[in-house]
All heavy atoms as TSV, in Angstrom:
chain	resi	resn	atom	element	x	y	z
A	1	CYS	N	N	0.826	-1.221	-0.011
A	1	CYS	CA	C	-0.006	-0.003	0.009
A	1	CYS	C	C	0.877	1.268	0.006
A	1	CYS	O	O	0.482	2.277	-0.600
A	1	CYS	CB	C	-0.922	-0.003	1.192
A	1	CYS	SG	S	-2.265	-1.202	1.086
A	2	ASP	N	N	2.004	1.191	0.692
A	2	ASP	CA	C	2.847	2.347	0.761
A	2	ASP	C	C	3.423	2.764	-0.615
A	2	ASP	O	O	3.739	3.930	-0.828
A	2	ASP	CB	C	4.008	2.115	1.725
A	2	ASP	CG	C	3.546	2.000	3.180
A	2	ASP	OD1	O	2.442	2.530	3.481
A	2	ASP	OD2	O	4.235	1.390	3.987
A	3	ALA	N	N	3.605	1.808	-1.495
A	3	ALA	CA	C	4.182	2.099	-2.814
A	3	ALA	C	C	3.137	2.624	-3.825
A	3	ALA	O	O	3.521	3.128	-4.879
A	3	ALA	CB	C	4.855	0.862	-3.357
A	4	LEU	N	N	1.871	2.485	-3.527
A	4	LEU	CA	C	0.841	2.949	-4.448
A	4	LEU	C	C	0.781	4.457	-4.443
A	4	LEU	O	O	0.923	5.107	-3.416
A	4	LEU	CB	C	-0.528	2.379	-4.082
A	4	LEU	CG	C	-0.687	0.885	-4.284
A	4	LEU	CD1	C	-1.958	0.355	-3.612
A	4	LEU	CD2	C	-0.700	0.548	-5.768
A	5	ARG	N	N	0.584	5.045	-5.622
A	5	ARG	CA	C	0.562	6.499	-5.745
A	5	ARG	C	C	-0.838	7.032	-5.950
A	5	ARG	O	O	-1.141	8.146	-5.509
A	5	ARG	CB	C	1.453	6.936	-6.917
A	5	ARG	CG	C	2.911	6.531	-6.644
A	5	ARG	CD	C	3.802	6.934	-7.810
A	5	ARG	NE	N	5.165	6.507	-7.547
A	5	ARG	CZ	C	5.927	5.956	-8.453
A	5	ARG	NH1	N	5.498	5.757	-9.666
A	5	ARG	NH2	N	7.158	5.574	-8.139
A	6	LEU	N	N	-1.694	6.305	-6.640
A	6	LEU	CA	C	-3.051	6.771	-6.898
A	6	LEU	C	C	-4.031	6.292	-5.855
A	6	LEU	O	O	-5.034	6.968	-5.566
A	6	LEU	CB	C	-3.530	6.344	-8.285
A	6	LEU	CG	C	-2.796	6.959	-9.471
A	6	LEU	CD1	C	-3.343	6.390	-10.784
A	6	LEU	CD2	C	-2.928	8.467	-9.473
A	7	PHE	N	N	-3.801	5.084	-5.349
A	7	PHE	CA	C	-4.686	4.522	-4.354
A	7	PHE	C	C	-4.392	5.192	-2.998
A	7	PHE	O	O	-3.255	5.289	-2.575
A	7	PHE	CB	C	-4.472	3.016	-4.192
A	7	PHE	CG	C	-4.996	2.222	-5.357
A	7	PHE	CD1	C	-4.286	2.116	-6.522
A	7	PHE	CD2	C	-6.212	1.559	-5.297
A	7	PHE	CE1	C	-4.752	1.389	-7.610
A	7	PHE	CE2	C	-6.690	0.823	-6.336
A	7	PHE	CZ	C	-5.959	0.732	-7.487
A	8	ARG	N	N	-5.445	5.615	-2.317
A	8	ARG	CA	C	-5.268	6.192	-0.970
A	8	ARG	C	C	-5.507	5.089	0.053
A	8	ARG	O	O	-6.169	4.120	-0.223
A	8	ARG	CB	C	-6.260	7.325	-0.756
A	8	ARG	CG	C	-6.056	8.491	-1.662
A	8	ARG	CD	C	-7.064	9.538	-1.433
A	8	ARG	NE	N	-6.965	10.591	-2.463
A	8	ARG	CZ	C	-7.800	11.575	-2.568
A	8	ARG	NH1	N	-8.848	11.679	-1.765
A	8	ARG	NH2	N	-7.641	12.502	-3.509
A	9	LEU	N	N	-4.981	5.271	1.211
A	9	LEU	CA	C	-5.165	4.298	2.302
A	9	LEU	C	C	-6.507	4.564	2.941
A	9	LEU	O	O	-6.794	5.700	3.370
A	9	LEU	CB	C	-4.032	4.442	3.310
A	9	LEU	CG	C	-3.944	3.370	4.373
A	9	LEU	CD1	C	-3.731	2.000	3.749
A	9	LEU	CD2	C	-2.858	3.686	5.354
A	10	GLY	N	N	-7.350	3.527	3.010
A	10	GLY	CA	C	-8.650	3.719	3.675
A	10	GLY	C	C	-9.673	2.703	3.231
A	10	GLY	O	O	-9.440	1.931	2.304
A	11	TYR	N	N	-10.778	2.708	3.943
A	11	TYR	CA	C	-11.872	1.789	3.663
A	11	TYR	C	C	-12.833	2.442	2.670
A	11	TYR	O	O	-12.993	3.651	2.676
A	11	TYR	CB	C	-12.643	1.469	4.958
A	11	TYR	CG	C	-11.817	0.697	5.925
A	11	TYR	CD1	C	-11.148	1.321	6.974
A	11	TYR	CD2	C	-11.709	-0.701	5.790
A	11	TYR	CE1	C	-10.384	0.604	7.854
A	11	TYR	CE2	C	-10.952	-1.432	6.704
A	11	TYR	CZ	C	-10.283	-0.772	7.720
A	11	TYR	OH	O	-9.522	-1.483	8.606
A	12	SER	N	N	-13.467	1.647	1.849
A	12	SER	CA	C	-14.378	2.149	0.844
A	12	SER	C	C	-15.756	2.433	1.413
A	12	SER	O	O	-16.364	1.582	2.080
A	12	SER	CB	C	-14.521	1.142	-0.304
A	12	SER	OG	O	-15.476	1.587	-1.226
A	13	TRP	N	N	-16.247	3.630	1.135
A	13	TRP	CA	C	-17.599	4.000	1.472
A	13	TRP	C	C	-18.299	4.407	0.198
A	13	TRP	O	O	-19.117	5.330	0.167
A	13	TRP	CB	C	-17.630	5.127	2.489
A	13	TRP	CG	C	-17.021	4.731	3.792
A	13	TRP	CD1	C	-15.761	5.035	4.231
A	13	TRP	CD2	C	-17.588	3.903	4.799
A	13	TRP	NE1	N	-15.561	4.476	5.458
A	13	TRP	CE2	C	-16.655	3.782	5.819
A	13	TRP	CE3	C	-18.826	3.272	4.913
A	13	TRP	CZ2	C	-16.899	3.015	6.967
A	13	TRP	CZ3	C	-19.087	2.532	6.056
A	13	TRP	CH2	C	-18.128	2.401	7.071
A	14	ALA	N	N	-17.958	3.700	-0.894
A	14	ALA	CA	C	-18.563	3.943	-2.231
A	14	ALA	C	C	-18.217	5.322	-2.777
A	14	ALA	O	O	-19.012	5.919	-3.483
A	14	ALA	CB	C	-20.052	3.708	-2.192
A	15	GLY	N	N	-17.049	5.824	-2.461
A	15	GLY	CA	C	-16.616	7.129	-2.953
A	15	GLY	C	C	-15.987	7.002	-4.328
A	15	GLY	O	O	-15.813	5.897	-4.845
A	16	PRO	N	N	-15.610	8.105	-4.943
A	16	PRO	CA	C	-15.075	8.113	-6.294
A	16	PRO	C	C	-13.564	7.850	-6.413
A	16	PRO	O	O	-13.043	7.731	-7.493
A	16	PRO	CB	C	-15.383	9.510	-6.793
A	16	PRO	CG	C	-15.335	10.344	-5.569
A	16	PRO	CD	C	-15.867	9.458	-4.455
A	17	VAL	N	N	-12.842	7.779	-5.253
A	17	VAL	CA	C	-11.398	7.574	-5.321
A	17	VAL	C	C	-11.026	6.126	-5.033
A	17	VAL	O	O	-11.722	5.455	-4.280
A	17	VAL	CB	C	-10.642	8.526	-4.372
A	17	VAL	CG1	C	-10.886	9.967	-4.759
A	17	VAL	CG2	C	-11.082	8.305	-2.940
A	18	SER	N	N	-9.932	5.680	-5.581
A	18	SER	CA	C	-9.453	4.309	-5.356
A	18	SER	C	C	-8.766	4.249	-4.010
A	18	SER	O	O	-7.973	5.151	-3.633
A	18	SER	CB	C	-8.501	3.893	-6.472
A	18	SER	OG	O	-9.216	3.785	-7.684
A	19	LEU	N	N	-9.027	3.163	-3.283
A	19	LEU	CA	C	-8.497	2.999	-1.926
A	19	LEU	C	C	-7.853	1.641	-1.751
A	19	LEU	O	O	-8.211	0.693	-2.473
A	19	LEU	CB	C	-9.624	3.153	-0.893
A	19	LEU	CG	C	-10.386	4.458	-0.911
A	19	LEU	CD1	C	-11.620	4.368	-0.041
A	19	LEU	CD2	C	-9.520	5.601	-0.471
A	20	CYS	N	N	-6.970	1.525	-0.811
A	20	CYS	CA	C	-6.394	0.232	-0.433
A	20	CYS	C	C	-6.288	0.139	1.082
A	20	CYS	O	O	-6.150	1.177	1.748
A	20	CYS	CB	C	-5.060	-0.017	-1.083
A	20	CYS	SG	S	-3.737	1.016	-0.434
A	21	VAL	N	N	-6.383	-1.062	1.588
A	21	VAL	CA	C	-6.191	-1.274	3.028
A	21	VAL	C	C	-5.517	-2.634	3.222
A	21	VAL	O	O	-5.946	-3.619	2.634
A	21	VAL	CB	C	-7.530	-1.158	3.788
A	21	VAL	CG1	C	-8.508	-2.206	3.379
A	21	VAL	CG2	C	-7.304	-1.194	5.288
A	22	PRO	N	N	-4.410	-2.650	3.975
A	22	PRO	CA	C	-3.747	-3.936	4.240
A	22	PRO	C	C	-4.407	-4.624	5.418
A	22	PRO	O	O	-4.915	-3.972	6.366
A	22	PRO	CB	C	-2.319	-3.509	4.600
A	22	PRO	CG	C	-2.495	-2.142	5.181
A	22	PRO	CD	C	-3.668	-1.505	4.488
A	23	TYR	N	N	-4.438	-5.946	5.373
A	23	TYR	CA	C	-4.959	-6.776	6.491
A	23	TYR	C	C	-3.916	-7.780	6.895
A	23	TYR	O	O	-3.225	-8.346	6.044
A	23	TYR	CB	C	-6.219	-7.557	6.024
A	23	TYR	CG	C	-7.445	-6.714	5.800
A	23	TYR	CD1	C	-7.779	-6.316	4.545
A	23	TYR	CD2	C	-8.257	-6.375	6.853
A	23	TYR	CE1	C	-8.914	-5.565	4.340
A	23	TYR	CE2	C	-9.385	-5.626	6.660
A	23	TYR	CZ	C	-9.733	-5.205	5.393
A	23	TYR	OH	O	-10.858	-4.460	5.189
A	24	ASP	N	N	-3.824	-8.010	8.194
A	24	ASP	CA	C	-3.022	-9.105	8.739
A	24	ASP	C	C	-4.037	-10.209	9.059
A	24	ASP	O	O	-4.582	-10.248	10.143
A	24	ASP	CB	C	-2.264	-8.625	9.953
A	24	ASP	CG	C	-1.335	-9.713	10.516
A	24	ASP	OD1	O	-1.109	-10.721	9.830
A	24	ASP	OD2	O	-0.821	-9.515	11.638
A	25	VAL	N	N	-4.276	-11.080	8.082
A	25	VAL	CA	C	-5.382	-12.036	8.148
A	25	VAL	C	C	-5.323	-12.942	9.384
A	25	VAL	O	O	-6.368	-13.148	10.021
A	25	VAL	CB	C	-5.468	-12.852	6.857
A	25	VAL	CG1	C	-6.603	-13.858	6.932
A	25	VAL	CG2	C	-5.670	-11.907	5.658
A	26	PRO	N	N	-4.196	-13.500	9.773
A	26	PRO	CA	C	-4.199	-14.388	10.942
A	26	PRO	C	C	-4.731	-13.774	12.218
A	26	PRO	O	O	-5.302	-14.428	13.070
A	26	PRO	CB	C	-2.738	-14.814	11.114
A	26	PRO	CG	C	-2.186	-14.703	9.718
A	26	PRO	CD	C	-2.867	-13.510	9.140
A	27	THR	N	N	-4.590	-12.452	12.360
A	27	THR	CA	C	-5.094	-11.764	13.551
A	27	THR	C	C	-6.630	-11.600	13.503
A	27	THR	O	O	-7.253	-11.317	14.508
A	27	THR	CB	C	-4.455	-10.398	13.764
A	27	THR	OG1	O	-4.818	-9.541	12.682
A	27	THR	CG2	C	-2.957	-10.530	13.888
A	28	LEU	N	N	-7.215	-11.787	12.326
A	28	LEU	CA	C	-8.650	-11.598	12.147
A	28	LEU	C	C	-9.415	-12.935	12.228
A	28	LEU	O	O	-10.630	-12.916	12.256
A	28	LEU	CB	C	-8.940	-10.947	10.784
A	28	LEU	CG	C	-8.310	-9.608	10.516
A	28	LEU	CD1	C	-8.525	-9.209	9.080
A	28	LEU	CD2	C	-8.834	-8.560	11.467
A	29	ARG	N	N	-8.703	-14.046	12.235
A	29	ARG	CA	C	-9.352	-15.351	12.180
A	29	ARG	C	C	-8.988	-16.184	13.430
A	29	ARG	O	O	-7.937	-16.061	13.978
A	29	ARG	CB	C	-8.859	-16.141	10.942
A	29	ARG	CG	C	-9.249	-15.486	9.633
A	29	ARG	CD	C	-8.653	-16.229	8.461
A	29	ARG	NE	N	-8.890	-17.650	8.531
A	29	ARG	CZ	C	-9.887	-18.284	7.846
A	29	ARG	NH1	N	-10.697	-17.606	7.104
A	29	ARG	NH2	N	-9.988	-19.587	7.946
A	30	GLN	N	N	-9.915	-17.040	13.765
A	30	GLN	CA	C	-9.646	-17.977	14.870
A	30	GLN	C	C	-9.054	-19.283	14.335
A	30	GLN	O	O	-8.270	-19.920	15.020
A	30	GLN	CB	C	-10.928	-18.259	15.640
A	30	GLN	CG	C	-11.428	-17.049	16.401
A	30	GLN	CD	C	-12.720	-17.340	17.147
A	30	GLN	OE1	O	-13.283	-18.413	17.064
A	30	GLN	NE2	N	-13.145	-16.369	17.921
A	31	ARG	N	N	-9.428	-19.638	13.132
A	31	ARG	CA	C	-8.895	-20.864	12.510
A	31	ARG	C	C	-7.607	-20.498	11.738
A	31	ARG	O	O	-7.398	-19.359	11.343
A	31	ARG	CB	C	-9.912	-21.471	11.584
A	31	ARG	CG	C	-11.137	-21.922	12.335
A	31	ARG	CD	C	-12.164	-22.690	11.524
A	31	ARG	NE	N	-11.997	-22.656	10.107
A	31	ARG	CZ	C	-12.985	-22.863	9.271
A	31	ARG	NH1	N	-14.213	-23.063	9.674
A	31	ARG	NH2	N	-12.799	-22.880	7.956
A	32	PRO	N	N	-6.724	-21.486	11.531
A	32	PRO	CA	C	-5.459	-21.240	10.824
A	32	PRO	C	C	-5.708	-20.704	9.404
A	32	PRO	O	O	-6.673	-21.110	8.738
A	32	PRO	CB	C	-4.793	-22.612	10.755
A	32	PRO	CG	C	-5.435	-23.382	11.877
A	32	PRO	CD	C	-6.812	-22.878	12.011
A	33	TRP	N	N	-4.864	-19.841	8.985
A	33	TRP	CA	C	-4.904	-19.269	7.630
A	33	TRP	C	C	-3.766	-19.878	6.816
A	33	TRP	O	O	-2.609	-19.640	7.128
A	33	TRP	CB	C	-4.756	-17.746	7.739
A	33	TRP	CG	C	-4.780	-17.010	6.435
A	33	TRP	CD1	C	-3.711	-16.402	5.858
A	33	TRP	CD2	C	-5.868	-16.775	5.589
A	33	TRP	NE1	N	-4.083	-15.783	4.676
A	33	TRP	CE2	C	-5.407	-16.008	4.484
A	33	TRP	CE3	C	-7.206	-17.152	5.603
A	33	TRP	CZ2	C	-6.231	-15.595	3.459
A	33	TRP	CZ3	C	-8.044	-16.742	4.559
A	33	TRP	CH2	C	-7.542	-15.977	3.522
A	34	PRO	N	N	-4.056	-20.686	5.796
A	34	PRO	CA	C	-3.012	-21.458	5.081
A	34	PRO	C	C	-2.250	-20.657	4.017
A	34	PRO	O	O	-1.365	-21.176	3.362
A	34	PRO	CB	C	-3.799	-22.572	4.419
A	34	PRO	CG	C	-5.146	-21.989	4.169
A	34	PRO	CD	C	-5.388	-21.042	5.339
A	35	HIS	N	N	-2.557	-19.364	3.874
A	35	HIS	CA	C	-1.952	-18.569	2.813
A	35	HIS	C	C	-1.004	-17.527	3.429
A	35	HIS	O	O	-0.831	-17.490	4.640
A	35	HIS	CB	C	-3.032	-17.864	2.015
A	35	HIS	CG	C	-4.092	-18.786	1.519
A	35	HIS	ND1	N	-3.898	-19.689	0.500
A	35	HIS	CD2	C	-5.391	-18.964	1.931
A	35	HIS	CE1	C	-5.000	-20.389	0.298
A	35	HIS	NE2	N	-5.932	-19.972	1.145
A	36	ALA	N	N	-0.427	-16.699	2.609
A	36	ALA	CA	C	0.448	-15.618	3.089
A	36	ALA	C	C	-0.349	-14.768	4.086
A	36	ALA	O	O	-1.529	-14.530	3.887
A	36	ALA	CB	C	0.923	-14.781	1.924
A	37	PRO	N	N	0.298	-14.300	5.136
A	37	PRO	CA	C	-0.426	-13.592	6.186
A	37	PRO	C	C	-0.961	-12.218	5.795
A	37	PRO	O	O	-1.900	-11.739	6.386
A	37	PRO	CB	C	0.599	-13.460	7.311
A	37	PRO	CG	C	1.895	-13.535	6.654
A	37	PRO	CD	C	1.720	-14.433	5.443
A	38	ARG	N	N	-0.369	-11.587	4.824
A	38	ARG	CA	C	-0.798	-10.248	4.453
A	38	ARG	C	C	-1.729	-10.274	3.239
A	38	ARG	O	O	-1.523	-11.015	2.305
A	38	ARG	CB	C	0.395	-9.361	4.104
A	38	ARG	CG	C	1.363	-9.140	5.261
A	38	ARG	CD	C	0.763	-8.407	6.407
A	38	ARG	NE	N	0.364	-7.088	6.007
A	38	ARG	CZ	C	0.392	-6.050	6.787
A	38	ARG	NH1	N	0.774	-6.151	8.026
A	38	ARG	NH2	N	0.017	-4.851	6.359
A	39	LEU	N	N	-2.742	-9.446	3.294
A	39	LEU	CA	C	-3.748	-9.326	2.228
A	39	LEU	C	C	-4.022	-7.870	2.044
A	39	LEU	O	O	-4.065	-7.089	2.997
A	39	LEU	CB	C	-5.019	-10.076	2.661
A	39	LEU	CG	C	-6.200	-10.039	1.723
A	39	LEU	CD1	C	-5.950	-11.040	0.585
A	39	LEU	CD2	C	-7.462	-10.423	2.454
A	40	VAL	N	N	-4.175	-7.444	0.791
A	40	VAL	CA	C	-4.512	-6.041	0.504
A	40	VAL	C	C	-5.865	-6.016	-0.213
A	40	VAL	O	O	-6.058	-6.714	-1.184
A	40	VAL	CB	C	-3.432	-5.398	-0.401
A	40	VAL	CG1	C	-3.824	-3.980	-0.796
A	40	VAL	CG2	C	-2.110	-5.380	0.312
A	41	ARG	N	N	-6.753	-5.213	0.339
A	41	ARG	CA	C	-8.072	-5.039	-0.263
A	41	ARG	C	C	-8.065	-3.748	-1.066
A	41	ARG	O	O	-7.635	-2.703	-0.559
A	41	ARG	CB	C	-9.144	-4.976	0.817
A	41	ARG	CG	C	-10.529	-4.800	0.242
A	41	ARG	CD	C	-11.536	-4.733	1.354
A	41	ARG	NE	N	-12.854	-4.496	0.794
A	41	ARG	CZ	C	-13.908	-4.271	1.541
A	41	ARG	NH1	N	-13.821	-4.262	2.847
A	41	ARG	NH2	N	-15.056	-4.052	0.966
A	42	LEU	N	N	-8.501	-3.824	-2.309
A	42	LEU	CA	C	-8.566	-2.670	-3.175
A	42	LEU	C	C	-10.007	-2.315	-3.489
A	42	LEU	O	O	-10.835	-3.198	-3.703
A	42	LEU	CB	C	-7.863	-2.926	-4.503
A	42	LEU	CG	C	-6.384	-3.313	-4.433
A	42	LEU	CD1	C	-5.870	-3.696	-5.780
A	42	LEU	CD2	C	-5.566	-2.165	-3.854
A	43	ALA	N	N	-10.309	-1.030	-3.439
A	43	ALA	CA	C	-11.590	-0.500	-3.892
A	43	ALA	C	C	-11.286	0.451	-5.031
A	43	ALA	O	O	-10.579	1.452	-4.847
A	43	ALA	CB	C	-12.296	0.232	-2.772
A	44	VAL	N	N	-11.773	0.137	-6.219
A	44	VAL	CA	C	-11.416	0.914	-7.419
A	44	VAL	C	C	-12.408	2.047	-7.609
A	44	VAL	O	O	-13.633	1.832	-7.559
A	44	VAL	CB	C	-11.405	-0.029	-8.648
A	44	VAL	CG1	C	-11.098	0.789	-9.902
A	44	VAL	CG2	C	-10.333	-1.097	-8.476
A	45	GLY	N	N	-11.856	3.238	-7.774
A	45	GLY	CA	C	-12.678	4.415	-7.966
A	45	GLY	C	C	-12.861	4.773	-9.420
A	45	GLY	O	O	-12.908	3.911	-10.318
A	46	LEU	N	N	-12.905	6.052	-9.697
A	46	LEU	CA	C	-13.208	6.561	-11.044
A	46	LEU	C	C	-12.005	7.049	-11.821
A	46	LEU	O	O	-12.166	7.650	-12.886
A	46	LEU	CB	C	-14.267	7.679	-10.968
A	46	LEU	CG	C	-15.600	7.305	-10.326
A	46	LEU	CD1	C	-16.518	8.513	-10.220
A	46	LEU	CD2	C	-16.263	6.189	-11.131
A	47	GLU	N	N	-10.813	6.768	-11.314
A	47	GLU	CA	C	-9.600	7.182	-12.059
A	47	GLU	C	C	-9.493	6.382	-13.354
A	47	GLU	O	O	-10.127	5.372	-13.539
A	47	GLU	CB	C	-8.349	6.954	-11.203
A	47	GLU	CG	C	-8.322	7.739	-9.928
A	47	GLU	CD	C	-8.972	7.062	-8.745
A	47	GLU	OE1	O	-9.566	5.994	-8.908
A	47	GLU	OE2	O	-8.898	7.586	-7.659
A	48	ASP	N	N	-8.636	6.850	-14.236
A	48	ASP	CA	C	-8.403	6.164	-15.507
A	48	ASP	C	C	-7.864	4.747	-15.257
A	48	ASP	O	O	-6.945	4.566	-14.460
A	48	ASP	CB	C	-7.419	6.990	-16.335
A	48	ASP	CG	C	-7.200	6.355	-17.706
A	48	ASP	OD1	O	-8.095	6.522	-18.543
A	48	ASP	OD2	O	-6.161	5.715	-17.888
A	49	VAL	N	N	-8.437	3.778	-15.957
A	49	VAL	CA	C	-8.069	2.380	-15.751
A	49	VAL	C	C	-6.605	2.164	-16.044
A	49	VAL	O	O	-5.927	1.454	-15.285
A	49	VAL	CB	C	-8.952	1.456	-16.662
A	49	VAL	CG1	C	-8.459	0.033	-16.605
A	49	VAL	CG2	C	-10.406	1.558	-16.226
A	50	ASP	N	N	-6.087	2.725	-17.108
A	50	ASP	CA	C	-4.686	2.542	-17.431
A	50	ASP	C	C	-3.757	3.128	-16.359
A	50	ASP	O	O	-2.716	2.573	-16.046
A	50	ASP	CB	C	-4.354	3.139	-18.806
A	50	ASP	CG	C	-4.972	2.351	-19.962
A	50	ASP	OD1	O	-5.199	1.145	-19.764
A	50	ASP	OD2	O	-5.262	2.982	-20.969
A	51	ASP	N	N	-4.165	4.234	-15.784
A	51	ASP	CA	C	-3.364	4.851	-14.704
A	51	ASP	C	C	-3.372	3.944	-13.465
A	51	ASP	O	O	-2.334	3.764	-12.827
A	51	ASP	CB	C	-3.932	6.226	-14.315
A	51	ASP	CG	C	-3.722	7.271	-15.382
A	51	ASP	OD1	O	-2.856	7.046	-16.288
A	51	ASP	OD2	O	-4.427	8.286	-15.339
A	52	LEU	N	N	-4.536	3.372	-13.137
A	52	LEU	CA	C	-4.589	2.449	-11.987
A	52	LEU	C	C	-3.766	1.189	-12.237
A	52	LEU	O	O	-3.070	0.711	-11.331
A	52	LEU	CB	C	-6.046	2.089	-11.708
A	52	LEU	CG	C	-6.930	3.247	-11.202
A	52	LEU	CD1	C	-8.377	2.795	-11.094
A	52	LEU	CD2	C	-6.427	3.740	-9.876
A	53	ARG	N	N	-3.832	0.655	-13.431
A	53	ARG	CA	C	-3.054	-0.511	-13.763
A	53	ARG	C	C	-1.563	-0.239	-13.645
A	53	ARG	O	O	-0.792	-1.032	-13.130
A	53	ARG	CB	C	-3.374	-1.029	-15.169
A	53	ARG	CG	C	-4.679	-1.719	-15.264
A	53	ARG	CD	C	-4.930	-2.204	-16.676
A	53	ARG	NE	N	-6.193	-2.901	-16.748
A	53	ARG	CZ	C	-6.841	-3.132	-17.882
A	53	ARG	NH1	N	-6.370	-2.683	-19.007
A	53	ARG	NH2	N	-7.994	-3.775	-17.852
A	54	ALA	N	N	-1.137	0.927	-14.167
A	54	ALA	CA	C	0.267	1.283	-14.079
A	54	ALA	C	C	0.713	1.485	-12.612
A	54	ALA	O	O	1.816	1.077	-12.263
A	54	ALA	CB	C	0.520	2.574	-14.884
A	55	ASP	N	N	-0.153	2.039	-11.832
A	55	ASP	CA	C	0.148	2.231	-10.400
A	55	ASP	C	C	0.322	0.891	-9.722
A	55	ASP	O	O	1.262	0.666	-8.949
A	55	ASP	CB	C	-0.921	3.078	-9.732
A	55	ASP	CG	C	-0.531	3.552	-8.346
A	55	ASP	OD1	O	0.687	3.686	-8.076
A	55	ASP	OD2	O	-1.439	3.790	-7.548
A	56	LEU	N	N	-0.587	-0.036	-9.965
A	56	LEU	CA	C	-0.490	-1.363	-9.372
A	56	LEU	C	C	0.791	-2.074	-9.839
A	56	LEU	O	O	1.475	-2.706	-9.049
A	56	LEU	CB	C	-1.713	-2.206	-9.720
A	56	LEU	CG	C	-2.980	-1.801	-8.976
A	56	LEU	CD1	C	-4.200	-2.489	-9.621
A	56	LEU	CD2	C	-2.898	-2.141	-7.507
A	57	ALA	N	N	1.089	-1.976	-11.123
A	57	ALA	CA	C	2.287	-2.631	-11.677
A	57	ALA	C	C	3.571	-2.094	-11.007
A	57	ALA	O	O	4.430	-2.861	-10.617
A	57	ALA	CB	C	2.344	-2.451	-13.195
A	58	GLN	N	N	3.671	-0.786	-10.874
A	58	GLN	CA	C	4.884	-0.233	-10.265
A	58	GLN	C	C	4.985	-0.612	-8.797
A	58	GLN	O	O	6.056	-0.821	-8.303
A	58	GLN	CB	C	4.987	1.299	-10.504
A	58	GLN	CG	C	3.982	2.167	-9.801
A	58	GLN	CD	C	4.322	2.425	-8.318
A	58	GLN	OE1	O	5.456	2.398	-7.919
A	58	GLN	NE2	N	3.277	2.670	-7.552
A	59	ALA	N	N	3.858	-0.699	-8.124
A	59	ALA	CA	C	3.889	-1.063	-6.699
A	59	ALA	C	C	4.271	-2.555	-6.542
A	59	ALA	O	O	5.010	-2.903	-5.625
A	59	ALA	CB	C	2.540	-0.819	-6.046
A	60	LEU	N	N	3.822	-3.390	-7.440
A	60	LEU	CA	C	4.165	-4.818	-7.354
A	60	LEU	C	C	5.647	-5.059	-7.627
A	60	LEU	O	O	6.221	-6.005	-7.105
A	60	LEU	CB	C	3.292	-5.646	-8.308
A	60	LEU	CG	C	1.817	-5.749	-7.925
A	60	LEU	CD1	C	1.030	-6.390	-9.060
A	60	LEU	CD2	C	1.687	-6.563	-6.655
A	61	ARG	N	N	6.238	-4.194	-8.436
A	61	ARG	CA	C	7.672	-4.355	-8.776
A	61	ARG	C	C	8.555	-4.140	-7.530
A	61	ARG	O	O	9.677	-4.654	-7.492
A	61	ARG	CB	C	8.070	-3.430	-9.899
A	61	ARG	CG	C	7.644	-3.908	-11.254
A	61	ARG	CD	C	8.316	-3.133	-12.376
A	61	ARG	NE	N	7.958	-1.744	-12.400
A	61	ARG	CZ	C	6.898	-1.238	-13.082
A	61	ARG	NH1	N	6.122	-2.057	-13.739
A	61	ARG	NH2	N	6.662	0.025	-13.068
A	62	VAL	N	N	8.097	-3.406	-6.535
A	62	VAL	CA	C	8.941	-3.153	-5.371
A	62	VAL	C	C	8.787	-4.191	-4.278
A	62	VAL	O	O	9.472	-4.129	-3.280
A	62	VAL	CB	C	8.664	-1.730	-4.783
A	62	VAL	CG1	C	8.927	-0.667	-5.793
A	62	VAL	CG2	C	7.299	-1.614	-4.187
A	63	LEU	N	N	7.878	-5.158	-4.498
A	63	LEU	CA	C	7.738	-6.246	-3.507
A	63	LEU	C	C	9.016	-7.088	-3.463
A	63	LEU	O	O	9.646	-7.298	-4.525
A	63	LEU	CB	C	6.555	-7.142	-3.843
A	63	LEU	CG	C	5.166	-6.566	-3.625
A	63	LEU	CD1	C	4.121	-7.535	-4.132
A	63	LEU	CD2	C	4.945	-6.271	-2.181
A	64	PRO	N	N	9.372	-7.606	-2.296
A	64	PRO	CA	C	10.576	-8.453	-2.235
A	64	PRO	C	C	10.374	-9.783	-2.904
A	64	PRO	O	O	9.322	-10.282	-3.069
A	64	PRO	CB	C	10.779	-8.646	-0.745
A	64	PRO	CG	C	9.581	-8.146	-0.054
A	64	PRO	CD	C	8.778	-7.346	-1.029
């Protein structure tokens, strides 16, 4: 989420801007979580689709 430039950090309330929020899934569940512990939820707003795709692509490139 920190690497995204167009997506703002926050929960979606059906607004016009794109948002993201990270979750630490194991802390939210009582049963074991068999996948990677971090999850990012995206809410897509009204920005240009190509701009959002480019933003996601550049953010994914900085992942370890």
